[in-house]
N, C-alpha and C positions, 0 to 999 in steps of 0.2 A: 504494500500500500504506500502510496506517495502522499506527501503533505503531512499536516498535523493529524495526530491520532486523537480526535475529540471524542470523549466518552459521552454517551447520552443515556446514562443509567436510569434517569427518570422515565424513560419510555417503557421500562420493564418493571413488573411488579413481582416481588419475591415473597408474597404473603399467601397463605393458604386460604381456602374458602372458610375454613373453621375460624380463622382470625378475622375474616371480614363480616361474618354474620354474628350479630349480637346473641348472647346467651338466652335472652328472653324473646327472641324472634319466633313467630308462629311456625316457621319452617322446621325448627329443631324437633318438636314432638312429632310432626308429620313425617320427618325423615326416619325417626325411630320406628314409627308404625309401619311405614313402607318396607323398611329393612326386615322387620319381623315377618311381615306377610310374604315377602319374596323368599326369605329363608325357609318358610314353611312349604314353599312350592318347589324346593330343590329337586325332589324326586320327579315331579312333573316335567321340569326343565331337562333333567337328565335323560328322560325318555325321548325328548325331541331332538337331541343332538347325537350325531354319529360318534361311535367309539374311536374311530380312526381319523376324524377330521373331515374336511371337505375335499372333494377331488379338485385337483388343480385344473386351471383353464389354460390351454395353450395360447401363447402370444399371437 
């Protein structure tokens, strides 16, 4: 690279979503509920997926 190496760190965010969403936000209990429901459906999902993955598609 030629010229000055100007950093523009403010363009990037290095915080997680957990840090961005307040603890009392209504999405937090909803997330726990959805995680519980999806975890209870693991067997159903397992039956929908192939044991050896998807077949590749030729280019």
